[in-house]
C-alpha positions in Angstrom: -0.2 -0.1 0.2 1.4 3.4 -0.6 1.3 6.1 1.4 1.3 9.6 1.7 0.6 12.0 5.2 -0.8 9.1 6.9 -3.7 9.1 4.3 -3.5 5.8 2.1 -4.1 6.4 -1.6 -7.3 4.9 -3.3 -6.4 1.2 -4.6 -6.9 2.9 -8.1 -3.8 4.6 -7.6 -1.6 2.2 -5.1 -2.8 -0.9 -7.8 -4.8 -0.3 -10.2 -2.1 1.9 -12.2 1.2 -0.2 -11.5 -0.1 -3.7 -12.5 -1.3 -1.8 -15.8 2.6 -0.6 -16.6 3.6 -3.9 -15.6 1.0 -5.9 -17.6 1.9 -3.0 -20.7 5.5 -3.2 -20.5 5.4 -7.2 -20.4 3.6 -6.7 -23.7 5.3 -3.7 -25.4 7.9 -7.0 -26.5 4.4 -7.7 -29.1 4.5 -7.5 -32.3 2.0 -4.8 -32.1 3.8 -3.2 -29.8 7.2 -3.1 -32.0 4.5 -1.6 -34.8 2.8 1.3 -33.4 5.6 3.3 -32.2 3.5 6.6 -30.8 5.6 9.8 -31.4 5.8 10.8 -27.6 7.2 7.5 -26.6 9.8 8.4 -29.4 10.2 11.3 -28.5 10.3 10.9 -24.8 12.6 8.1 -25.1 15.4 10.5 -27.3 15.1 12.8 -24.5 15.9 10.3 -21.9 19.8 11.0 -21.1 18.2 14.9 -21.2 15.6 14.4 -18.4 18.3 12.2 -16.5 20.7 14.9 -16.7 18.6 17.8 -16.0 15.4 16.6 -13.2 16.7 17.8 -9.9 18.3 21.1 -11.2 13.8 21.4 -12.6 12.3 19.6 -10.0 15.2 21.9 -7.2 14.0 25.4 -8.8 10.0 24.0 -8.9 10.6 23.0 -4.8 12.1 26.9 -4.3 9.0 28.3 -6.5 6.0 26.3 -4.5 8.2 27.1 -1.2 8.4 30.8 -2.3 4.7 31.3 -3.8 2.0 28.9 -1.6 4.6 27.7 0.8 5.4 23.2 1.0 2.9 23.2 4.2 0.0 24.3 1.5 -0.1 21.6 -1.2 -0.9 17.9 -1.7 2.1 15.6 -1.7 0.5 13.6 -4.2 -0.7 16.6 -6.6 3.5 18.1 -5.7 5.3 14.7 -6.7 2.9 14.5 -10.2 3.7 18.2 -10.9 7.3 17.7 -10.0 7.6 14.6 -12.6 5.8 16.6 -15.4 7.9 19.3 -14.9 11.3 17.1 -14.8 10.0 15.7 -18.4 9.0 18.9 -19.8 12.6 20.6 -18.7 14.2 17.7 -20.3 12.7 17.1 -23.4 13.4 20.9 -24.4 16.7 20.7 -23.0 17.3 17.8 -25.7 15.3 20.0 -28.2 16.7 22.9 -28.2 20.8 21.5 -26.9 21.2 18.3 -27.4 20.2 17.6 -30.7 22.0 20.4 -32.2 25.1 19.0 -30.2 24.9 15.6 -32.0 24.5 17.6 -34.9 27.7 19.3 -34.4 29.6 16.4 -33.0 28.3 14.1 -36.6 29.8 16.8 -39.0 32.9 17.2 -36.8 32.9 13.4 -37.5 32.7 13.5 -40.9 36.1 15.5 -40.9 38.3 13.5 -39.0 37.1 9.8 -41.0 39.8 8.3 -43.1 40.0 8.6 -46.5 40.4 5.5 -48.7 41.6 4.6 -52.4 39.5 5.7 -54.9 40.0 2.1 -56.4 39.3 -0.1 -52.9 35.7 -1.6 -52.5 33.5 0.0 -49.3 35.2 -2.0 -46.3 31.7 -4.0 -45.5 32.1 -5.5 -48.9 35.3 -7.5 -47.7 35.5 -10.6 -45.8 37.6 -11.6 -42.8 40.6 -11.4 -43.9 40.0 -8.6 -46.6 38.9 -11.2 -49.1 35.9 -9.9 -50.7 32.8 -11.2 -49.8 30.9 -12.6 -53.3 28.4 -15.0 -52.5 25.2 -13.5 -54.2 26.1 -10.0 -55.1 27.9 -10.0 -58.3 27.9 -6.6 -58.9 30.0 -6.2 -55.6 32.4 -8.8 -57.0 33.0 -7.1 -60.5 34.1 -3.9 -58.6 36.2 -5.7 -55.8 37.8 -7.2 -59.6 36.8 -10.9 -58.2 36.4 -13.5 -61.4 32.8 -14.9 -61.2 
């Protein structure tokens, strides 16, 4: 049972919602779960590292705002917890969209600048098998580019 300030939450919150989340999580590996990706789920998944990094700062700012405006004793603990959770998600997602994506884009550009160059006559590295031997099985075009008689 979940308790908040000596007050038991209704069974809906303490048992039903966690059970629904557990069953939903268990079903996600199924084909339906893989085929129907939600945009919000993908966005939150992409922003998860930013949420992880920014949530203590966002929640601390929220706590200070609550203390200085209405006072901490005047807010329901359940409302505070859900609000702090939501604020952490929003702040982390904004950080991801504004900062992290740009940093990743610049990093990818820099990585393209420092990639080693190949001789123009050699095939791309993924066309070669173990020991540098060209892969020819079922790929006539690749074998011809690699200079292997077929």
